[in-house]
PADO-621433 format. One line per 2 residues: number of its first residue (from 1); their letters; for each residue x, y, z of C-alpha. Coordinates in pm, 1 decimal. Example, Ala and Ser with C-alpha at 12.3 -4.5 7.8 and 13.67 -1.06 7.14 Angstrom:
BEGIN
1	AS	1230.0,-450.0,780.0 | 1367.0,-106.0,714.0
% end
This chain:
BEGIN
1	XX	27150.5,25092.1,4862.8 | 26826.6,24860.8,4786.0
3	XX	26738.5,24721.8,4447.6 | 26581.8,25005.1,4219.4
5	XX	26659.8,25256.3,4402.4 | 26895.5,25420.6,4144.3
7	XX	26616.9,25351.8,3890.2 | 26548.8,25165.2,3618.3
9	XX	26821.5,25050.3,3347.6 | 26628.7,24903.9,3012.4
11	XX	26813.6,24692.4,2851.6 | 26718.2,24653.7,2439.2
13	XX	26891.7,24275.4,2276.4 | 26810.3,24090.5,2019.5
15	XX	26734.6,23750.8,2112.3 | 26547.3,23399.3,1952.6
17	XX	26625.3,23107.0,1803.4 | 26762.0,23215.5,1475.4
19	XX	26948.7,23478.0,1636.7 | 27083.2,23356.8,1998.3
21	XX	27149.8,23492.5,2292.3 | 27478.1,23631.3,2337.3
23	XX	27360.0,24013.0,2320.7 | 27163.2,23895.3,2652.4
25	XX	27411.2,23718.6,2780.9 | 27661.4,24054.1,2752.5
27	XX	27413.8,24249.5,2881.8 | 27283.5,24013.0,3163.1
29	XX	27664.1,24086.4,3302.6 | 27597.0,24475.3,3316.2
31	XX	27242.8,24406.7,3488.2 | 27394.6,24230.1,3776.3
33	XX	27682.7,24490.1,3802.2 | 27419.7,24782.5,3825.0
35	XX	27193.2,24590.8,4017.1 | 27443.1,24530.4,4256.4
37	XX	27460.2,24956.3,4310.6 | 27064.0,24954.3,4301.1
39	XX	26938.4,24976.0,3983.3 | 26665.0,24784.6,3861.3
41	XX	26708.3,24646.7,3521.1 | 26422.8,24530.1,3306.9
43	XX	26505.0,24382.1,2962.4 | 26323.4,24417.6,2657.4
45	XX	26391.2,24135.8,2475.8 | 26190.7,23817.2,2254.2
47	XX	26254.9,23517.8,2498.1 | 26013.2,23332.1,2341.0
49	XX	26144.1,22929.7,2265.1 | 26416.2,23044.9,2501.1
51	XX	26298.9,22956.6,2843.3 | 26643.4,22876.1,2993.4
53	XX	26720.9,23245.2,2894.6 | 26425.8,23357.7,3035.2
55	XX	26462.2,23159.7,3377.1 | 26789.8,23308.8,3400.1
57	XX	26709.6,23689.5,3350.5 | 26405.3,23621.5,3561.4
59	XX	26571.7,23433.2,3870.6 | 26806.5,23705.3,3888.0
61	XX	26476.3,23944.3,3953.5 | 26481.1,24100.4,3629.7
63	XX	26160.0,24219.0,3441.9 | 26120.7,24098.1,3058.4
65	XX	25927.5,24217.7,2856.2 | 25876.1,24127.3,2497.2
67	XX	25935.5,24398.0,2222.5 | 25698.2,24583.4,2073.3
69	XX	25620.2,24618.8,1663.2 | 25727.4,24890.2,1528.0
71	XX	25963.2,25179.4,1615.2 | 25698.0,25431.2,1809.7
73	XX	25562.7,25122.4,1995.0 | 25909.1,24981.5,2085.8
75	XX	26031.2,25339.0,2215.8 | 25745.9,25412.0,2364.1
77	XX	25687.7,25064.8,2567.7 | 26076.6,25138.5,2641.2
79	XX	26027.4,25518.5,2771.8 | 25696.8,25377.3,2999.2
81	XX	25925.1,25200.1,3234.9 | 26064.4,25553.7,3319.4
83	XX	26454.3,25444.4,3278.3 | 26685.4,25646.3,3407.0
85	XX	26904.9,25514.4,3111.5 | 26882.5,25242.1,2812.4
87	XX	27161.0,24985.6,2674.0 | 27119.6,24868.1,2310.4
89	XX	27268.0,24582.9,2189.8 | 27103.2,24516.7,1885.2
91	XX	27194.1,24448.3,1522.5 | 26809.9,24416.1,1390.4
93	XX	26677.9,24769.2,1535.7 | 26630.0,25054.9,1310.6
95	XX	26878.2,25322.0,1435.4 | 26566.1,25547.1,1445.7
97	XX	26519.5,25401.1,1786.9 | 26848.7,25475.2,1963.0
99	XX	26751.6,25856.8,1818.7 | 26465.2,25912.3,1962.5
101	XX	26545.7,25768.8,2305.3 | 26835.7,26007.2,2309.5
103	XX	26604.2,26218.0,2194.3 | 26390.2,26182.8,2533.8
105	XX	26711.9,26293.9,2721.7 | 26762.3,25947.0,2851.4
107	XX	27119.9,25847.3,2838.1 | 27185.6,25601.8,2564.1
109	XX	27475.8,25304.2,2584.3 | 27515.9,25113.7,2250.0
111	XX	27718.0,24736.0,2272.5 | 27923.9,24727.8,1906.5
113	XX	28100.5,24519.3,1781.5 | 28331.3,24739.4,1572.9
115	XX	28095.3,24945.7,1352.5 | 27790.2,25186.5,1536.1
117	XX	27539.5,25084.7,1316.2 | 27392.9,25360.8,1263.6
119	XX	27300.8,25403.8,1665.9 | 27314.5,25670.1,1818.5
121	XX	27451.5,25736.7,2235.2 | 27624.5,25923.8,2447.7
123	XX	27834.1,25591.4,2531.9 | 27974.7,25331.0,2306.5
125	XX	28114.6,25001.7,2446.3 | 28276.7,24758.8,2235.4
127	XX	28471.2,24482.5,2422.6 | 28656.3,24322.0,2157.1
129	XX	29039.2,24254.2,2137.5 | 29199.5,24494.3,1983.8
131	XX	28884.0,24741.5,1982.3 | 29076.0,24997.0,2086.8
133	XX	29365.0,25024.3,1819.8 | 29052.6,25051.3,1597.4
135	XX	28933.9,25404.6,1412.5 | 28580.0,25470.3,1485.7
137	XX	28450.9,25868.4,1438.4 | 28239.4,25957.5,1706.0
139	XX	28017.4,26255.4,1699.8 | 28116.0,26500.8,1977.9
141	XX	28104.4,26454.0,2344.9 | 28062.7,26126.9,2294.1
143	XX	28266.3,25845.3,2472.1 | 28336.1,25471.4,2350.4
145	XX	28543.3,25212.7,2599.9 | 28654.8,24980.0,2361.2
147	XX	28927.6,24678.5,2417.8 | 28926.9,24342.8,2661.5
149	XX	28956.8,24576.1,2959.1 | 28564.8,24605.8,2929.1
151	XX	28477.8,24261.6,2851.0 | 28118.8,24200.8,3019.2
153	XX	28104.3,23894.4,3235.3 | 27849.3,23720.4,3479.3
155	XX	27868.3,23665.3,3873.5 | 27870.6,23268.3,3770.0
157	XX	28189.5,23311.6,3518.0 | 28363.9,23569.1,3733.9
159	XX	28296.4,23326.6,4097.3 | 28474.6,23030.0,3805.0
161	XX	28778.1,23232.1,3734.9 | 29039.3,23029.2,3889.0
163	XX	29305.3,23243.3,4109.7 | 29591.7,23070.2,3819.6
165	XX	29539.2,22895.7,3543.8 | 29552.4,22537.4,3543.7
167	XX	29799.2,22324.9,3452.2 | 29721.3,22053.4,3226.0
169	XX	29856.3,21686.5,3277.1 | 29815.5,21402.7,2964.0
171	XX	29492.3,21263.2,2985.4 | 29385.3,20909.5,2772.0
173	XX	29084.2,21044.2,2702.1 | 29027.6,21471.1,2677.2
175	XX	28707.5,21612.6,2748.9 | 28552.2,21861.3,2498.1
177	XX	28287.1,22112.2,2568.5 | 28120.2,22263.2,2258.7
179	XX	27877.2,22511.6,2249.4 | 27775.7,22795.1,1964.7
181	XX	27634.0,23047.2,2128.1 | 27305.3,22967.4,2359.5
183	XX	27158.6,22795.2,2079.9 | 27394.2,22666.3,1777.4
185	XX	27173.6,22877.6,1543.3 | 27449.1,22814.1,1243.2
187	XX	27429.1,22445.8,1298.8 | 27829.6,22409.6,1376.4
189	XX	27798.5,22175.3,1676.5 | 27799.0,21868.0,1356.5
191	XX	28054.1,22048.4,1169.6 | 28332.0,22030.1,1460.5
193	XX	28216.0,21700.8,1589.2 | 28314.0,21529.3,1223.1
195	XX	28646.6,21730.2,1262.2 | 28693.9,21576.8,1585.5
197	XX	28639.4,21224.6,1462.6 | 28898.0,21306.5,1169.1
199	XX	29194.4,21329.8,1438.2 | 29138.2,20971.8,1437.9
201	XX	29238.4,21038.4,1896.5 | 29021.2,20940.3,2160.7
203	XX	28755.5,21201.6,2338.4 | 28439.6,21227.2,2548.4
205	XX	28268.4,21545.0,2408.6 | 27979.7,21687.5,2540.3
207	XX	27799.3,21956.4,2237.8 | 27514.8,22178.8,2291.6
209	XX	27281.6,22144.7,2028.9 | 26976.8,22397.2,2061.2
211	XX	26698.8,22153.5,1753.2 | 26582.0,21794.7,1754.4
213	XX	26778.6,21812.6,1448.5 | 27089.0,21908.6,1523.9
215	XX	27096.7,21672.6,1792.2 | 27001.3,21369.7,1517.8
217	XX	27289.4,21540.3,1299.5 | 27554.5,21474.7,1568.0
219	XX	27478.8,21148.8,1678.3 | 27431.2,21055.1,1330.8
221	XX	27863.4,21140.2,1315.6 | 28043.5,20826.6,1252.4
223	XX	28312.1,20813.8,1571.5 | 28571.0,20576.3,1573.8
225	XX	28726.4,20370.9,1844.6 | 28687.1,20593.4,2181.6
227	XX	28535.1,20884.0,2060.1 | 28210.3,20962.9,2232.2
229	XX	27962.0,21267.1,2182.5 | 27659.4,21351.8,2439.1
231	XX	27451.6,21592.2,2246.8 | 27256.0,21860.0,2553.6
233	XX	27024.1,22103.3,2534.2 | 27116.6,22493.7,2569.7
235	XX	27242.8,22515.6,2926.0 | 27328.0,22799.5,3176.9
237	XX	27606.5,22585.7,3322.2 | 27867.1,22693.1,3103.8
239	XX	28095.2,22800.4,3385.1 | 28062.1,22394.5,3523.2
241	XX	28099.8,22267.7,3173.8 | 28426.0,22458.3,3083.6
243	XX	28601.1,22418.7,3455.4 | 28569.2,22024.4,3382.0
245	XX	28676.1,22009.1,3047.4 | 29029.1,22004.6,2887.3
247	XX	28924.5,22110.7,2588.2 | 28673.1,22388.4,2463.6
249	XX	28558.9,22436.9,2127.6 | 28302.9,22789.4,2039.4
251	XX	28170.5,22995.5,1810.5 | 28437.2,23336.6,1781.9
253	XX	28223.4,23520.1,1939.5 | 28167.6,23756.8,2272.6
255	XX	28173.1,23411.2,2471.7 | 28556.1,23389.1,2344.2
257	XX	28649.2,23636.1,2619.4 | 28450.7,23481.9,2856.1
259	XX	28617.2,23152.4,2785.1 | 28991.8,23368.9,2809.3
261	XX	28891.9,23547.7,3156.0 | 28808.9,23125.2,3288.6
263	XX	29163.4,23050.8,3157.3 | 29021.4,22805.0,2912.0
265	XX	29193.0,22581.5,2609.7 | 29001.0,22740.2,2331.8
267	XX	28940.3,22681.3,1966.9 | 28699.7,22868.2,1762.9
269	XX	28493.0,22842.5,1479.6 | 28398.8,23146.6,1311.7
271	XX	28048.6,23061.9,1262.3 | 27893.2,23436.2,1121.2
273	XX	28096.0,23709.5,858.8 | 28094.0,23933.0,1166.5
275	XX	28353.1,23756.1,1368.3 | 28620.0,23731.0,1142.7
277	XX	28787.9,24016.7,1304.6 | 28765.9,23845.2,1668.2
279	XX	28880.1,23495.5,1512.0 | 29143.4,23656.3,1375.5
281	XX	29319.2,23861.9,1621.7 | 29249.7,23589.6,1885.8
283	XX	29464.4,23339.4,1697.7 | 29721.0,23617.7,1643.8
285	XX	29749.3,23722.5,1988.7 | 29748.2,23344.1,2047.2
287	XX	29522.0,23305.1,2346.2 | 29291.5,23067.7,2132.0
289	XX	29371.1,22830.2,1837.3 | 29186.1,22873.6,1530.8
291	XX	28938.8,22656.2,1317.3 | 28875.3,22912.4,1067.0
293	XX	28513.9,22984.9,880.1 | 28251.3,22699.3,947.9
295	XX	28158.6,22675.8,592.8 | 28574.9,22555.0,516.9
297	XX	28509.9,22352.5,841.9 | 28208.1,22168.4,703.4
299	XX	28422.4,22160.2,327.1 | 28749.1,22115.4,434.5
301	XX	28822.2,21985.7,808.8 | 29136.9,21824.3,782.2
303	XX	29357.0,22144.9,846.4 | 29091.4,22189.5,1164.8
305	XX	29134.1,21826.6,1266.9 | 29527.3,21849.2,1239.2
307	XX	29457.7,22165.6,1496.3 | 29229.3,21986.3,1750.4
309	XX	29394.8,21704.1,1714.8 | 29735.4,21890.1,1879.5
311	XX	29465.6,22010.3,2154.1 | 29375.7,21671.7,2248.6
313	XX	29714.7,21540.1,2289.6 | 29994.2,21825.9,2372.3
315	XX	29898.5,21909.6,2738.1 | 30191.9,22177.0,2742.6
317	XX	29982.4,22348.1,2461.9 | 29675.2,22389.1,2656.8
319	XX	29832.6,22496.8,2965.4 | 29991.4,22768.3,2713.8
321	XX	29648.2,22858.6,2562.7 | 29511.2,22891.7,2935.0
323	XX	29751.1,23139.5,3064.2 | 29761.3,23363.3,2764.0
325	XX	29403.3,23396.6,2782.4 | 29360.3,23474.9,3176.8
327	XX	29587.4,23731.2,3154.0 | 29439.0,23872.6,2874.6
329	XX	29074.6,23950.2,3063.5 | 29078.1,24035.8,3448.4
331	XX	28674.0,23975.7,3526.9 | 28661.2,24319.9,3599.7
333	XX	28511.7,24521.3,3255.5 | 28185.6,24547.3,3416.0
335	XX	28276.0,24758.3,3672.7 | 28449.4,25021.6,3451.1
337	XX	28177.5,25023.0,3197.7 | 27875.1,25064.2,3507.0
339	XX	28112.4,25364.8,3602.9 | 28067.4,25524.1,3294.4
341	XX	27728.1,25437.7,3210.5 | 27586.2,25573.9,3573.9
343	XX	27804.6,25891.5,3565.7 | 27602.9,25969.1,3276.1
345	X	27274.0,25959.4,3439.7
% end
């Protein structure tokens, strides 16, 4: 089947320098799967100022449309695509958008993180750890896919997934890769680097920063002997950078499930209130090391520094984290979601 023969699937996603690109990236994984089945994905998202993200979506052959302002114009623009289905991944859109789209007869799938946020859908997808055990009230006839069984992974991540988790060895200067969403919208990078410096251990850190002021703040952090940092701009080389890192530090959002699938030795920071459940469940499962809330990390970095020191110096602990995470996420979640979505149309 040629791409497009199965029809357009519209992805309505939050995006922007202050929002980040997490919604777009997890939708991109599903879009890649649907494209392989003959669909023509189209993204309705504000990717202005996010050149690397726009380039990534366009490179896949997917259209990108700037979202129209106002519910009426937004819905009309989406329906003008004549979609066979709509995937909604938004904290910002009015629930009226999903109601209008669904009332038009187009099947709607909503990506959610716990709360449904008032959106109406034929299918809800909550890819978060433990979501299958949450009590969520659903309208009659609506299906909900929940848990890491439905975690959405992009092509590059699936290609990079190791056949078996890596066995770590002791290294004199561990490599650390840190990123906090596509843009580090909350400015977590400098706070994490201060905690790393506080360990007193050697490291070579690569940190993704989305703004010039963050890069300047990062390079101003005092470092000790054997401690080095390289700031880099937002990148789509995530899989490559994770694969070569001894320790990965990230926000406790949807990227956590990507890192588990890759078998990374990961520490997570809760940069937003809605990441509390994911952070705490990940730590309880012992698949990640928890660094707590970003505000606490900024004011009281000692506890986080102790956890990071262990990761920098204990290859057995890194190996344990890799094994635990790798077994939790099998990389086939997007197939299961695509099966359910296409069954609606």
